[in-house]
N, C-alpha and C positions, 0 to 999 in steps of 0.2 A: 647407583646400580648400573651395571653394564647393559649392553644391548639385549642380550639373551634374557637377563633378569627383567628388563622392561617388557619384553614380549610375553614372558610368563605372567607378569603382572596384568597386562591388558587382556590376556586370555581368560582371566577370572571374571571379566566384565562383558562377556558375550552373552546376550539374552538367549534363552533357550528357543525362542521363536526362530531366530536366524539359523541356529544349529539344526532344528527340526526340518526347516524348509530346505536347507542345503543338502540334507541327506535324502531328499526326495519326498514329495507329497502327492499321494494318489487320490483318486476320487473316493475310494473306499475309506481313506482317512478323513476326508471332508465329510462324508456321510456320518461316520461315527462321531466326529467332533460336533456336528450339527445336532444330532440326537442328544448327545450329552449336554451341550450348551442349552438346548431348549428345556431339558429336564431340570437343570440347575436354575435356570431363569424362573421356572414355575415355582420352585421352592423359595427363591430369593425375593420374589415380588412381595408377598405378604410380610416376610421377615424384615426387609429393608424399611418398610413403613413402620412396623412395630418397634424396631430398634430406634428409629428417629423420634417417634412420639415418646418412648420411654426415656430418651436422652434430653427431653425438654425442647425438641425442635419440631418443625412441621414435617409431615410425612414425605413430601416431595424431596426434602433434603436427603432422606435416606435413599430414595430412588436415584437421585443425582449421584450420590456417592457410589452406589453399586454400579452405575453405568460408567462414570468417568474413571474412578479408581480401579474398578474391576477390569476395565479395558487395559489400563496402563500396567497394572500388576501382571496381567497375563502377557502383554506385548513385550514388556521389558524384563520380566522376572527371570530368576535363575532356576525355576522349577517348571517342568513341562506341563503339569496338570494343576497348578495352583489356581484356586478361585479366590479372588479378593473382593472386599466390600466392607460395609460396617459390620461390627460384631458386638456381641453382648458385653464383652470385657470392657468396652469403652463407656458403657452407660453411666456408671457412678461418676467418673471423672468429667465426662462431657456435661452431665446434668449439673454438677457443681460449678463448672466454669461458666456455663450459660446463666445459672442463677446468680452468681456473684459478679460477673464481668460483662454479661450480655453476649449476643452472638458474635459481635466484633472481637471480643476477647477470645472466643473459641477459634475464630479465623487466625488470630495471631498465634495462639497455642499450636494449632495444626501446622501453620507455616514453619514455626520454629522446630517442631517435631520432625517435619519433613527434611529440613536442613540437617538436623542432627542425624537422621537415618542415612542421608546421602554421605555425610562425613564419616559415619561409622563404617559404611560399606567401603568407601575409598581407602580408609585406614585399615581395612581388612580385619575389622573387629567381629565379623560374623561368626568366626570360629570360636570366639570366646563365649558365645551364648550357651554352648553346651556345658559350660562349667557352672551354670546357674543351679544352686542347690535345690534338689527336688522338694524338700519340705517347704521352701519358700514358694515355689510354684504351686504346690498343692494347697497350702494355706491361703495364698493369694486368690486363686481361682475359686476356692470354696467361699471366701469372703465376698468376692464379687457376686457369686450366685445368691448369697443371702441378701446383698444389696439390691440385686435385680428383683428378687422375689418381693422385697418390701416396697419397691417402687411401683409395683403393679396392683397393690391392694386398692387404691382409689378407683381405678377403672374396673377392676374385677368385681368390686362390690357396688360400684356406681355411687360412691360417696359424694354428696353435695358439699364441696369445700373449694377453697381457692387454691393458690399455689402450694404444692407439696414441698415441705422443707427438705433441703438437701441432706441434712445430718440425720443419722439413723434414729437416735432417741427422740429428738423433736418431731420427726416424721411419724413415729408410732404414737406419740402423745397427741398429735393432730388427728390421726386416725381414730384414736379412742374418743376424742372430743366430738367427732362427727359420726360416730358409728350408728347413731339413731337415724341418719339420713340414707342408710343402705337402700338401694333400689332392687326389689325382687327381680325385675326384668334383667338387669345387668348380671345378677347372680345366676339366673337361669341360663343366660347366654354364655357366661364363663364356664359353667358346668357342661353345657352342651358342647362347647369347643374342646374342653378337656377330654370328655368322653369320646368325641369323634377322633381326636388325634391319637389317644391311647388305643382305641378300638382298631383303627386302621393300622397302627403300628403292630398290633398283635395278629390281626387276621389278613391284612392286605399291606404288608410292609413296603411293597414296591410302589404303592400309590402315593401321590403327593399329599400327605396328611394335612400339612399346614394350609395349603390352598383349599382343599375340600372342606376343612373345618371353617375356614373363612367364608366360603360361599354358602355353606349350610347355615351358619349363624346370620349372615346377611339376609338370606331368603326368609328365615324364620322371623327375623326382626321386621322385615317389610310385610310379610304375609299376615302377621298377627298385629301389626302396627304397635309394636312394643315401644314404650316410652324410654328408650335407651339412647345414650349419647353416641353420636356417630362422628366419623371424620368430617362430614359436611357441617354438622351443627357446631363443632368445636373449631375447625380450621377453615371452613369454607371449601369451595371446589378446588381440586388439584389442577394446576396448569398443564394443559396438553400441548406443550411446546418443548423445543430443545433446551437443554441447560445453557444458560448464558453466563458470560463473565460477570461475576458479582463481587464487588469490592466495597463492602460497607465501611462505616467509620471504624477504624481499628485503634484501640487505646495504646499506642506505642509507648506512652509515658508510663504504662503499667507493665512493661516488659519484664522487669525484675520480679514482680509479684507473680507473673504467669510462668516463669521459668520452671518451677517445680512441676506444675501441671503439664507443661510441654515435655519435660523429661519423662513423666509417667506415660504420656501418650506414645512417645518414641519407644520407651521400654516395652510397652504392651504390643505395639505394632511389630517391633523386632522379634520379641520372644514368640509371640503367637504365630507369626508368619514362618519363622524357622522351625517351630514345632510342627506346624502343618506340613512344611516341606519334608521334614523327616518322616512323618506319617505317610506321605505320598510316596517317598522313596521305598518304604517298607512294603507298600501295596503294589508298586509297579516294578521294583527292582532297579529303579533309576538312581541317579545321583545329582542332587541339586547343587547350584553354585551359591553358597550362602552370602557372599559379599555382594554379588550382583542382585540377589534377592533384596538385600537391605537398600541398595541404591534404588531399585524399582519401587519399594515401599515409600522411600523418601519422595521420589518424583510424584507418585500417585497421591500422596497426602498433600503435597504442595498444590497440585492441580485441583484436587477436590476442594481445598479451601478457597482457591481463587474462583471456583465456579459455584460457590454457595453450598458445598457439601459438608460432610462430617469426617472425622478420622477414619481410616480404613486399614485393613491388614488382611493377611491370608486367613481364610475361614476353614477350620479343620473339617467341620461337618459337610460344608458345601464342596470342599475339595474331594472328600471321600465319596460323596454322591457323584461327582463328575467322573471319578475313576470307575465306580461301579456301573455307571451308565455308558461306559465305553469310550470316554475321552482319551485321546492319544497324544495330542500336542497342545501347545498354548492356544491354538485356534479355537478350542472348545471354550476357553475362558473369554476370548474375544467375542465369540458368537453369543455367549451368555449375556454379555453387556449389550450387544446389538438387539437381542430378543427383548431384554428389559426395556430398552428404549422404545421398541415397537409397542410393547404392552402399555407403557406409560402414555404414548401418543394416542393409542386407540381406546384405552379403557379408563382414562382419567375421569371422564364424566360419571362413570359408575362407581368410582372409588369413594365418593362422598357418602354412600349408603352403608359403608362397612362400619359395624358397631365397634367402639373401642374395647368393649368387653371381649370380643373375639380376638383382637390383637393381644389383650392381656393374657388370655388363655395360652396363646402361642408362646409368649415370653415366660410364663410360668413353667412351661415344659422346657424351654431353653435354659432357664435357671437350674432346673433339676439335672439337665444333661451335662452342664459344665460344673456341677457341684463336686463331682468326683468323690462321691460318698465312700465308695469302697477304698479308693486310694487314701482318703483321709483316715478312715478307720484303720487301714493297714499301717499307716505311718504312726498312728498312736501306739502301736506295739513296738516301735523302733526304740533305740537307746534314748536315754533321758534328754540328751542334748538336742536330738532331732525333734522330739516331742515339744521341747521348749520353742524351737524355731517355728514349728508348724503352728502352735497355738498363738504365739506372739504375732506372727504375720496375719493369721486369721482375724484375731480380735482388733488389731490396728486397722486392718482393711475395713472391717465392719463399722467400728465405732469412731475412728479418727480420720485417717487420710491415707490414700493409696500410695502416695509418694513416700510418706513416713513408713508405711508398712514394708515397702520394698527395701528401703535403705536400712531400716532396723533389722529386717529378716536376714539380709545379706551380711550385715556387720556381725550379728550374733552368730550366724552360721560360720563365719570366718573365725570367730573366737573359739567356737566349739571345735572346729577343725584343728586350730592351732593347739588347743588344750590336749586334744587326742594325740596329735603328733608329738607334742612335748612329753606326754605320758609314755609314748612308744619308745622314746630315746632312753637307753640304759647305759649306765656307766658301771662296769663290773670289775671286780678284782678276783683273785683266787684262780680257780681252774677256768680257763677260757677256751674258746674254740681255736683250733689251729688256723693259720692263714690258709691252709689247704682246705677248700670248701668241701672236698669229698671225705675228709677225715672227721672223726668224732672228737669228743673231749679227751684231752691228754691228762690222765691222772697224775703224771709225774711233772707236769708243767711248772708247778711252783718250785719243785726241787731243782729245776733247770736254771732258775734265776741265780746269778752270782750273788754273793754276799754284798749287801749295800745297794741292790737293784730292786725296784718295785715295778710292776706292770699293771696297767688298767686298760680296759677296752671300752670304746664307745660304740653303741649300736643304734643306728638311725640317723636321720638328717640333723645336722647341728645348725639350727636356725635360731632366730631371736627368741622363740618360745621355749627353747631348751638350753640356751647358752649358759644360763645360770647353774646348770648342773656341774660346771667345772669350778665354780667359785670356791667351794670348800673341799676340793679334792685332796689337797696336800694336808689338810687338817686331820685326815684319817690316820696319819702315821704318827705313832708315839715317838719313834726315832726317825728323823728325816733321812730318806735314802740319798745316796750319792748320785745315783742315776735313776731317772724316772722314764719309763717307756709308756707312751700313750698310743695304743693300737687303734688305727682308724680305718681298717679295711672295710668295716661295715658302715662307714659313713659315706653315703652316696652323694650328698649335697651339703654344702656349707654356704652361709651367707655372711654379710658384713658383721652381724652381731656375733656369729660363731667365730669369725676371725678375731674380733675384739676380745672375746673370751679366751681364745688361745694365746693372744698377745699378753693378756693380763696374767694368765697362768705362767707364761714364760718369764714375766717380770717377777712374779712371786718365787719362781724357781731360782732365778738369779740372786734374789735377795737372800735366799737360804742356802746358796751354794750348791744347788741341785742342777745337774745336767739333764736336759730334756731331749728325748728321742721320740720322734713321730714315725710310726711305721705303717706301711701298706696304704699310702694315699691313693685314692681313686682319681680318675681323670678330672672330674669337675673340681674337687678340692685342690688338686695340684694346680689347675689353671687359675683358680681364685688366689692361691698363694702367690703366683707370679704377678697377677694383676695388682694385688695389694702389697707387693714387695716384702713379703715375709720369706726370707731366705735363710738357709743354714748359716749359723754363726759359730765359729770355732770356740769351743769351751762353753757354749750356751745352748744352742739348738742344733740338733742333728736330725737328718731325715734318712730313714732306712727303707729299702724297697719292700721288706717283709719282716715278719717277727723273728725268724731265724737270724737274719742279718742284723736285726736290732740287738738280739742277745749277744752275738759275736762282738758288735761294736761296744755294747755296754761292758763286756768283759775287758776289752782293750782300754776303755776309758778308766775303768776301776784300776787296772794295772798301770795306768799312766803311760800306755804305749800307743794310744790312738793319736796319730798325728794328722789324720785326714778324715774326711767324711766319706764313709763307705758308699754313700748314695751318689757321690759325685762321679 
């Protein structure tokens, strides 16, 4: 790249924080960002603990993630109002990694995911995220919602059982086995939390429903001395200290086994953060820098792992709350992390009294929020291929593995797309459209063909999925023509397989003594012809600029008077 291209490249990696401050930052902006940051911190406090517990980690790891990763995502990110931290999408994969490889395995996974995200950003792959098929995203998020819901049954019912299995079917089998140990107090607290959240959402939507429900359940549990499991009885007290550098034993020898999970974490972090940035752009009228956002996510995940945290990404709900609360610049996200740190330092001794059933009620609502029931139902009315991709991704996410679900969903979606594109390619004879786009069908076109000349037209991209359409083209003639015109004005794109099919057609024409004329080549096919060295050959292949020129050339070839290629 030359100097100007390098400058343009580096401009893509300027954090929005620096851009916002350079444009001027007033006290009114600081006040608005502080109010928004405080509002989001109040919402994130109970959510971070709940997400950590649901992931199989201790509650302070969720708080550390929200503080460290939340700060870095806002400070380095490519979106002005993005709020980062742990999200519900990570719960199934994090729970599985911790269950199978321990917390050290999760650290390694998160480190690898962070490096993958940094590399993806530097390679400018952020723009590719918009090509993720919607049925894959919808099926994946719906499957994650089901997994989150199923992970909360133990705490919601207060079941007296050991470690919850990571797999869906064994998990529900364990629930059924221990259903007789249901604790009425836990069920009552779960219902109280659900009623409080849903009631506040209906009648006081501006109030922090999660935090109020958490406080209400905690006060009821303490006031009535309910025999319900709390953070303190399960995890002990929360440390009221700053996050410290934490590098436990990491099973580097199992790196290959952990690569799929690391890829899943990187995929989730990348997709969710960019989706959140797109939502934020729609609400603010701004424009995020997708590649800088990926780099920020990578740095944040790396730092979160090194300080004993969890995977993190941009959180759509918290980002929307930040915008509605008046957040204007990345300083609102930075202040949100600062407020969370203050809360943790001051309120840690009180967190031990929070009942796990209250946190379960919060995550049950979160599961419903991300389930996208309407989007799922709407996609079920889509064409058959989209329904297949949706249901395949959903069931693989729930019953098997998130990485497998993503890979299979994308691959099947690609095959569905290729099939549709191949079906859209037409090879027609008889009355064709004129090369003039403004004219209609020419009823006398067949009559214009000189004796011994046949013409066919290809419509659509000539790629590997449709290249076989040319295989039996010459077999349609009872008497082989002397000249065969293949009209390609409606072929916008051709790939290597399409070129191979054309070369095979040319060879068959040569074996049968048929002269081949290609007419109306568009710029991309013409460029590929040059790159792959398919040039006009006297007495074999001719190229005409349009159909009329091809007819004139065909007449001359039939008459034996064509001594040159009219396209030259």
